[in-house]
N, C-alpha and C positions, 0 to 999 in steps of 0.2 A: 882659449876654447872658442871664443867668438870673435869674428872680425868686426862686428858693430859694437862700438863703445857703449857700455852700460847695459848690455843684454846678457852678459855672462851669467849673472845669477838666475835669470829666467831660464836659460838653457840648462844650467845645473839642476834647477828645480824640476824642469821637465823630465830630465833623465832620472831623477830620483822618483818622480811620479810613476814612471814605468815599472818600478820595482815595488812601490808601496801604495800607490793610489792612482788617482786620475787627475789630470789637469782640467779644471772646469772652464778656464778662460784666462785671458790676460787683460788686466785693467791697469792703466797708468804705468805700463811697463813691468808690472809685477805679476807673476803667475798666481792665480787663485787655485788653491789645491785642496782636495779633500782626501784624506788618508782613510781608506776603507779597510785595510788589513795590513798589519805589520807581520811579516814572516817571523815565526818563533814567538809571537805575542801570546797573550792569555785568551784571545778570542772574544773578550767581553764586548768590544766595539761592534761585533757582528751579530750580537743578540738583540732581540726586540726588547722594548721596555717591559713588557709582561714577563719575559724570561728573566730579565735582570731583577725584577721585583720578586719573583719566586726565589731566586738565589739570595736576595737580601733578606727575605723572610727566614730562610734556612739559616742564614748567618746572624739572625736576630739584630739587624741593623736598626737602631732607633731613628725615627723620622722618615722612614722609607716611603711612607704613603704620600708625603709632600714633595718628594724628590722627582726631578726630571731625569731623563735618560743619562745625561752626562754626570749628574750628581750620583746616580746609582752606580755607574761605572767607577767613579772615584772612590766611593764608599767601599765597594767590593774590593777594589785594589788595595785599599788601606788595611783591610783585614787579612789579606793574603800573606 
């Protein structure tokens, strides 16, 4: 896929980013990526922390007031 040795994984990562997210930059030869949306996913990653908290309240998830956004997403996914 790549003519330059050692850059194949960066190119594959970049191609994947076009489908699922955005390449934020390249550091030390590795693509830094942020996945913003996975097609066919549950959409939790796109919600704000307040929206996630509301859903956690409805799901009666214990400890939700102490959770950050990522923890709320994990907790909500584990109840699904």
